[in-house]
C-alpha positions as CSV (number, residue, x, y, z in Angstrom):
1,M,-16.4,185.2,9.6
2,R,-14.6,186.9,6.5
3,I,-13.1,185.5,3.8
4,D,-10.8,187.2,1.0
5,V,-9.6,185.8,-1.6
6,V,-6.9,186.8,-4.1
7,T,-6.6,185.7,-7.6
8,I,-6.4,186.5,-11.0
9,F,-10.2,184.7,-12.0
10,P,-12.6,186.4,-9.9
11,E,-15.0,184.9,-11.9
12,Y,-14.0,181.3,-10.9
13,L,-15.2,182.1,-7.2
14,D,-18.9,182.7,-8.0
15,P,-19.6,179.4,-6.8
16,L,-18.9,180.9,-2.9
17,R,-22.2,182.8,-3.2
18,H,-24.0,180.0,-3.9
19,A,-25.8,177.4,-2.0
20,L,-25.1,177.0,1.3
21,L,-22.3,180.0,1.2
22,G,-25.2,181.9,0.0
23,K,-27.3,181.3,2.4
24,A,-24.6,181.8,4.9
25,I,-23.9,185.1,3.3
26,E,-27.7,186.3,3.6
27,Q,-27.8,185.3,7.3
28,G,-24.6,187.5,8.3
29,K,-22.5,184.3,9.5
30,L,-20.3,185.3,6.5
31,A,-18.7,187.8,4.3
32,V,-16.9,187.1,1.1
33,G,-14.3,189.4,-0.8
34,V,-13.1,188.6,-3.9
35,H,-9.9,190.7,-5.4
36,D,-8.2,190.6,-8.6
37,L,-4.6,190.7,-8.2
38,R,-3.7,192.4,-11.3
39,Q,-5.0,195.9,-9.8
40,W,-2.2,195.8,-8.3
41,A,0.4,195.5,-11.1
42,T,1.7,198.2,-12.4
43,D,2.9,197.6,-15.9
44,V,0.9,198.5,-18.9
45,H,0.3,194.7,-19.4
46,K,-0.5,194.5,-15.8
47,S,1.7,191.2,-15.5
48,V,1.8,189.1,-12.6
49,D,4.7,186.7,-13.7
50,D,8.4,186.2,-14.7
51,S,10.6,184.1,-15.8
52,P,12.3,181.6,-12.6
53,Y,15.6,182.6,-11.8
54,G,17.7,179.4,-12.1
55,G,15.4,178.5,-15.0
56,G,13.3,176.0,-16.1
57,P,10.1,175.7,-17.7
58,G,6.8,178.1,-16.7
59,M,6.6,181.5,-15.0
60,V,6.6,182.5,-11.3
61,M,4.3,184.7,-9.8
62,K,6.0,188.1,-8.8
63,P,6.7,189.7,-5.5
64,E,6.0,193.2,-6.5
65,V,2.1,192.5,-7.7
66,W,1.7,190.1,-4.6
67,G,3.0,192.1,-1.8
68,P,0.7,195.2,-1.8
69,A,-1.9,192.8,-2.6
70,L,-1.6,190.9,0.9
71,D,-0.9,194.3,2.6
72,D,-3.7,195.8,1.5
73,V,-6.3,193.2,2.0
74,S,-5.0,192.5,5.3
75,S,-5.0,196.1,6.7
76,G,-8.9,196.8,5.2
77,T,-7.8,199.1,2.8
78,A,-8.4,196.6,-0.5
79,S,-11.3,198.2,-2.9
80,T,-13.5,195.3,-3.7
81,Q,-18.0,195.0,-3.1
82,D,-18.3,192.0,-1.1
83,L,-20.3,189.1,-2.9
84,Q,-24.0,188.8,-2.8
85,S,-26.1,185.3,-2.6
86,A,-26.5,184.3,-5.8
87,L,-30.8,183.3,-5.0
88,P,-33.0,184.7,-2.0
89,H,-33.5,181.1,0.2
90,L,-36.5,180.3,1.5
91,S,-37.1,181.1,5.2
92,K,-37.5,177.9,6.6
93,P,-37.4,176.6,9.9
94,R,-34.0,175.0,10.5
95,H,-34.2,171.4,12.5
96,D,-31.9,173.0,15.3
97,D,-34.3,175.8,15.7
98,I,-37.6,173.4,16.4
99,H,-35.5,171.0,18.7
100,G,-33.9,173.5,20.5
101,V,-30.5,172.1,19.5
102,E,-28.1,174.9,20.5
103,A,-25.5,176.0,17.9
104,R,-22.0,174.9,18.6
105,S,-18.6,176.1,17.8
106,Y,-15.3,173.7,17.8
107,G,-13.1,176.4,19.3
108,E,-11.9,179.5,19.4
109,S,-9.7,181.1,17.2
110,E,-6.2,181.6,17.9
111,N,-5.2,184.3,20.1
112,S,-4.0,186.8,17.4
113,D,-4.7,190.0,15.8
114,K,-3.3,188.3,12.6
115,P,-5.8,187.0,10.0
116,L,-5.3,183.3,8.7
117,L,-3.0,183.2,5.0
118,I,-4.0,180.0,3.2
119,V,-2.1,179.2,0.4
120,P,-3.0,176.4,-2.0
121,T,0.0,174.2,-3.1
122,P,0.9,170.8,-4.1
123,A,3.7,171.6,-2.0
124,G,2.1,172.0,0.8
125,E,0.6,169.8,4.3
126,P,-2.3,168.1,3.6
127,F,-5.8,169.7,4.1
128,T,-7.9,168.1,6.9
129,Q,-11.2,167.7,8.7
130,A,-9.3,168.7,11.6
131,D,-8.0,172.2,9.6
132,A,-11.3,172.6,9.0
133,Q,-12.7,172.2,12.2
134,A,-10.3,175.0,14.0
135,W,-11.0,177.5,10.6
136,S,-14.7,177.7,11.6
137,A,-13.8,179.5,14.4
138,E,-11.2,182.2,12.6
139,E,-12.7,185.4,12.0
140,H,-10.8,186.7,9.0
141,I,-9.3,184.1,6.4
142,V,-7.4,185.0,3.6
143,F,-7.0,182.9,0.0
144,A,-3.8,183.5,-1.8
145,C,-4.5,181.4,-5.4
146,G,-1.5,180.7,-7.2
147,R,-1.1,180.0,-11.0
148,Y,1.4,178.6,-13.6
149,E,4.7,177.7,-11.3
150,G,3.6,178.9,-8.1
151,I,4.2,182.4,-6.3
152,D,7.5,183.7,-5.4
153,Q,8.6,181.9,-2.1
154,R,9.6,185.2,-0.7
155,V,6.0,186.8,-0.7
156,V,4.8,183.6,2.2
157,D,7.9,183.9,4.2
158,D,7.4,187.8,4.3
159,A,3.4,187.7,4.9
160,Q,4.1,185.8,8.3
161,Y,5.0,189.5,9.4
162,R,1.2,190.0,8.9
163,Y,-0.6,186.7,8.6
164,R,-0.7,183.3,10.3
165,V,0.4,181.6,7.0
166,R,-0.3,177.9,6.3
167,E,1.1,176.2,3.0
168,V,-2.0,173.5,2.1
169,S,-3.0,170.7,-0.8
170,I,-5.9,169.3,-0.7
171,G,-4.4,166.0,-2.4
172,D,-1.3,164.3,-4.3
173,Y,-2.1,165.9,-7.6
174,V,-1.3,169.2,-9.5
175,L,-4.0,171.8,-10.7
176,I,-4.1,174.6,-13.1
177,G,-4.1,176.7,-10.3
178,G,-5.4,177.5,-6.6
179,E,-9.0,178.5,-7.1
180,V,-10.4,175.3,-6.8
181,A,-8.5,174.3,-4.1
182,V,-10.1,177.5,-2.1
183,L,-13.5,176.8,-3.3
184,V,-13.0,173.2,-1.7
185,I,-11.2,174.5,1.5
186,A,-13.9,177.1,2.2
187,E,-17.1,175.1,1.3
188,A,-15.3,172.6,4.3
189,V,-14.4,175.3,6.4
190,V,-18.2,177.2,6.6
191,R,-20.2,174.4,7.0
192,L,-19.2,174.0,10.5
193,I,-19.9,178.0,11.4
194,P,-21.9,177.3,14.1
195,G,-25.6,177.7,12.4
196,V,-24.5,177.6,8.9
197,L,-26.2,173.7,8.8
198,G,-29.9,173.1,9.9
199,N,-28.9,170.2,11.7
200,R,-25.7,169.9,14.0
201,R,-25.2,166.1,13.6
202,S,-24.9,166.5,9.8
203,H,-21.2,167.5,10.5
204,E,-20.7,165.7,14.1
205,E,-21.4,162.4,11.9
206,D,-19.4,162.9,9.3
207,S,-16.3,160.3,7.9
208,F,-13.1,161.5,7.5
209,S,2.1,160.2,-7.7
210,D,4.3,159.2,-6.8
211,G,7.2,161.6,-6.4
212,L,8.2,164.3,-4.1
213,L,7.2,168.0,-2.9
214,E,8.8,170.5,-5.4
215,G,10.7,173.1,-3.4
216,P,10.6,176.9,-3.5
217,S,10.2,179.1,-6.2
218,Y,11.8,182.9,-6.9
219,T,11.6,185.3,-9.7
220,K,12.8,188.6,-10.5
221,P,13.4,191.0,-8.3
222,R,17.4,189.0,-7.1
223,E,16.5,191.4,-3.6
224,W,13.4,192.1,-2.5
225,R,12.3,193.3,1.3
226,G,15.6,192.5,2.4
227,L,15.0,188.9,1.4
228,A,17.4,187.5,-1.3
229,V,17.4,184.8,-3.6
230,P,19.7,182.1,-2.8
231,D,22.8,182.4,-4.6
232,V,23.1,179.1,-6.0
233,L,20.1,179.9,-8.2
234,T,22.0,183.2,-10.1
235,S,25.1,180.7,-9.8
236,G,25.1,179.8,-13.6
237,D,26.3,176.2,-12.6
238,H,22.9,174.3,-13.6
239,A,24.4,171.0,-11.5
240,R,24.5,172.9,-8.5
241,V,21.0,174.4,-9.5
242,D,19.7,170.9,-9.8
243,R,21.1,169.2,-6.6
244,W,20.1,172.1,-4.8
245,R,16.3,172.0,-6.0
246,R,16.9,168.2,-5.6
247,E,17.9,168.5,-1.6
248,Q,15.3,171.4,-1.2
249,S,12.6,168.8,-2.9
250,L,13.6,166.0,-0.7
251,A,14.0,168.4,2.7
252,R,10.4,169.6,2.1
253,T,8.9,166.0,1.4
254,W,11.1,164.5,4.6
255,Q,9.2,167.7,6.6
256,R,5.8,167.5,5.8
257,R,5.1,164.0,3.6
258,P,7.7,162.0,5.1
259,E,5.2,158.8,3.9
260,L,5.8,160.0,0.2
261,L,9.7,159.0,0.6
262,D,8.9,155.3,0.6
263,A,7.5,155.1,-2.6
264,A,9.9,157.7,-4.2
265,E,13.0,156.6,-6.2
266,L,16.1,157.6,-4.3
267,S,19.9,157.5,-5.3
268,D,22.5,157.1,-3.2
269,A,23.1,161.0,-2.6
270,D,19.2,161.3,-2.0
271,R,19.4,158.9,0.8
272,A,22.7,160.7,2.2
273,Y,21.0,163.9,2.2
274,L,18.2,162.6,3.9
275,E,20.7,161.1,6.9
276,T,21.9,164.5,7.5
277,L,18.7,165.8,8.0
278,K,17.6,163.2,10.6
279,E,20.9,164.1,12.4
280,D,20.1,168.0,12.8
């Protein structure tokens, strides 16, 4: 398996070369490349973010930087040196080797020549053990680590031409960035690669705030790769913008985490909008 991670804090991913992941690198079962997003920034300050369309707090990560980064990583033309194992590991006989237990995969990767792009986000679908099992058979996984208010939604939309894209959440809480989530997901996946754990039973016997999910975010430019920012965000009508964002949040929650709606405080207008979604 190959894992590539795009981030503005490459040093944050150093744990990927430690412990069992480092051993998997030594064994040739895993290769890891960590890419600094700023190498694709073109201005003198190497900026990767801009203010959000429609107003609001925080900054949104720019498509002009993320697009070329993901293009190069998917094509294998991104220049980086793969991580090496942090420490040499003792070459001890493995339990399964001693007892003649055959390594067994959880399945085959999807029949596609596109890499799997994983975008950690609090607004994503829940990451589960079933995902870890399925992804352990992938040949190439790319992680996009967002920061601030997230990545311009058009980056995710455009990436679907070159990747199989999954937006995933590791829990109902908010982190500073996607790097911690990458460490969680990568470890959950890599440990299931056949032969990484010394004893297959170690993973075969594994056990398995209130509010709505956030809607999509957009920043400059207004049009990018044929994809335009929704007109409402440039209308200057703050009431319309607020309602649009609320409806996008309701729609995403209804589609991805409907159980959250039971605990959410909903207005009459919210309930009426949800009824229209159910009718579609």
